[in-house]
C-alpha positions, 0 to 999 in steps of 0.5 A, a space after each residue: 500499500 502505498 501512501 502520500 505524504 504532505 509535500 515538503 516546502 521550503 517554508 516550515 514557519 507559517 508566512 504570509 501568502 497572497 491568500 485565499 483564491 475562492 472560485 465562484 461557480 454555477 451549482 447544480 441544486 435541488 429545487 427548494 421544495 426538495 432540497 430537504 429530501 436530496 441531502 444526504 450524509 455519508 453512507 458509513 454514518 447510516 445503520 443498514 436499517 436505516 439506509 434501507 428505509 431512506 432509499 425505500 422511502 425517499 426517491 429523492 435521497 442523493 443516496 440513490 445517485 451514490 448507491 444506484 445498484 442498492 435494490 438490483 439483483 446481485 447478478 446485476 451489480 457491479 463491483 464496488 469502486 469499479 469504473 462500471 460501477 461509476 458509470 452507473 452512478 453517472 447514469 442515476 445522477 443524470 436521470 435526477 436532473 432529467 426528471 427535475 430534481 436538480 436545476 443549475 444557476 445560471 450565474 457563478 455564485 458562493 453559496 453561504 451554508 449554516 449548519 446548526 447542531 446542538 446549538 453550534 452554528 457553523 457558518 462558511 462559503 461554499 466555494 471552489 478552491 484553487 488546485 494551483 495553491 494546493 500544489 504550492 502547499 498554500 493549502 496545508 495539509 496534515 494528514 498522509 493519504 493512501 495512493 490506491 484510494 486517491 486514484 479510485 476518487 479520480 477515476 469516480 470524479 472523471 467518469 461521474 463529472 460532478 463533485 457533491 460533497 465539499 472539502 472542509 476547509 479552515 482559516 483564521 478568523 476575519 471580521 470582514 468575512 464576518 461582516 459580509 456573512 452577517 449581512 447576507 444571513 440577515 436576508 431570507 435563505 434560499 433553503 431553510 430545513 431541519 433533518 431527522 438527525 436535529 440539524 438544521 440547514 440554511 443555504 443563501 446565494 451571494 449576488 455578484 457584488 457580495 461575491 466580488 465582496 468576499 473575494 477581496 476579504 478572502 484575498 487578506 487570509 494568510 493561510 488555509 488548512 485541510 480540516 476534512 478531506 484530504 483524499 477528496 482533495 488530493 483526488 481533484 488534484 489528480 484529475 486536473 493534473 490529468 485535464 491538463 495533460 490532456 489539453 495543456 492550452 485549456 484555462 479557466 475550467 472548474 477542474 482548476 479548482 475544487 469543491 469546497 467549504 471555507 469556515 472560520 477556525 473559531 466556528 470549527 468543532 474538533 472531538 477526539 477519537 477514544 481508544 478501545 482495546 479488546 486485549 490486555 497483552 496478558 497482563 491483569 488490571 493490577 499489573 496494567 496499572 503498575 505499568 502505567 503508574 511509571 508514566 501517570 499520575 493515577 486516581 480513581 474517579 466516579 464517573 468517566 467524561 471526555 478530559 478537560 486538559 491537555 495530556 490527561 487521559 481517562 481509563 476504564 477497565 472492570 467497572 472502574 474509571 481512572 484518571 491518568 495525568 501524563 508526567 512532565 517526562 512523557 510529554 515530549 516537545 521535540 516536534 509538533 506531533 510528540 505532544 498530541 494526546 493521541 501520539 502520547 498514548 500510542 507511545 506510551 501505552 498501547 504500543 510498549 504495554 498493550 503490544 498495539 503497534 500499527 493503529 491502521 491494521 491492528 485489529 485489537 483497537 478500536 475507535 469511538 468519536 467524542 460524540 459517543 456517550 459515555 454510557 456506550 463506552 462503559 456498555 462495551 468494555 462491561 460486556 467484553 467487547 473490549 477489555 478497556 478503554 482510554 478517552 482522550 482530550 481533543 486536540 486543538 486547531 493550533 496543534 493541527 496547525 503546527 503540524 501542518 506547518 512542519 509539513 507533517 502528519 497527525 496520528 491516525 484518528 487524532 481528530 473528529 471534525 464538525 461539521 459533517 457536510 451533506 452532499 447534495 446541496 450544491 454540485 460542482 461540475 467538473 468540466 465546465 
C-alpha cells in the first residue's frame, strides 16, 4: 500500500501568502421544495436498517445516486468502486437532472451555508478552492493519503463529472468576512430546513457584488488548512493534472478548483477519537496499573467524561474509572506531533504496554468519536467486547496547524471534525 505524505515546502513556518483564491461556480442544486429530501449524510454514518428505509421511502435522496444498485439483483451488481459502478452513478445522477430534481444556477456564485447542531452554528462559504494553491502548499495538509484511494476517487470524479461533497477548509478569523456573512444571512435563505438528526440547514446565494466583496476579503487571509477531506482534495488535484495533460492550453475550467467549504477555525469543532482495546496483552488490571504508574499520575474517579485538560486521559476497566495525567518527562515537545495526546497514548501505552504498534491495521484496537455516549463505552467494556477504554482530550486547531506547518502528519484517528457536510446541496460540475 502506497502512502502519499504532504509535500515538503521550504517554508517551515507560517508565512504570509496572497490567500485565499475562491472560485465562484454555477451550482447544480435541488429545487427548493426538495432540498430537505435530497441532502444526505455520508453512507457510513447510516445504520443498514436506516439506509434501507431511506432508499425505500425517499425517491429524492442523494443516496440513490451514490448507491445506484441497492435494490438490484446480485447478478446485475458491479464491483464496488469499479469503473462500471461509477458509470451507473453517472447515469443515476443524469436521471435526477432529467426528471427535474436538480437545476443549475445561471450565474456563478458563492453559497453561504449554515449548519446548526446542538446550538452550535457552523457558518461558511461553499466555493471552489484553487488546485494551484494546493500544489504550492498554500492549502496545507496534515494527513497522509493512500495512493489507491486517491486513484479510485480520481476515477470516480473523471467518470461521474461532478463533485457533491465539499472539502472542509479552515482559516483564521476575519472580521471582514464575518461582516459580509452577517449581512447575507440577515436575508431570507434559499434553503431552510431541518433533518431527522436534529440538524438545521440554511443556504444563501451570494449576489455578484457579494461575491466580489468576499473574494477581496479572502485575499487578505494568510493560510488555509484542510480540516477534513484530504483524499477528496488530492483526487481533485490528480484529476486536474490529468485534464491538463490531455489539453495543456485549456484555461478557466472548473477542474482548476475543487468544491470546498471555507470556515473560520473558531467556528469548527474538533472532538477526539477514543481508543478501546480488546486485549491487555496478557496483563491483569493490577499489572496494567503498575506499568501505567511509571508514566502517569493515577487517581480513581466516580464517572467518566471527555478529559478537560490536555495530556489528561481517562481509563475504564473492570467497572472502574481512572484519571491518568501524563508526567512531565512523558510529554515530548521535540516536534509538533510528539505532544499530541493521541501520539502520547500510542507511544507510552498502546505500543509498549499493550502491544498495539500500528493503529491502522491492528484489529485489537477500536475507535469511537467524541460524540459517543459514555454509557455506550461502559457497555462495550462491561460486555467484554473490549477490555479497556481510553478517553482523550481533543486536539486543538493550533496543534493541527503546527503539524501542517511542519509538513508532518497527525497520528491516525486524532480528530473528529464538525461540521459533517451533506452531499447534494451544491453540486460542482468539473468540466464546465
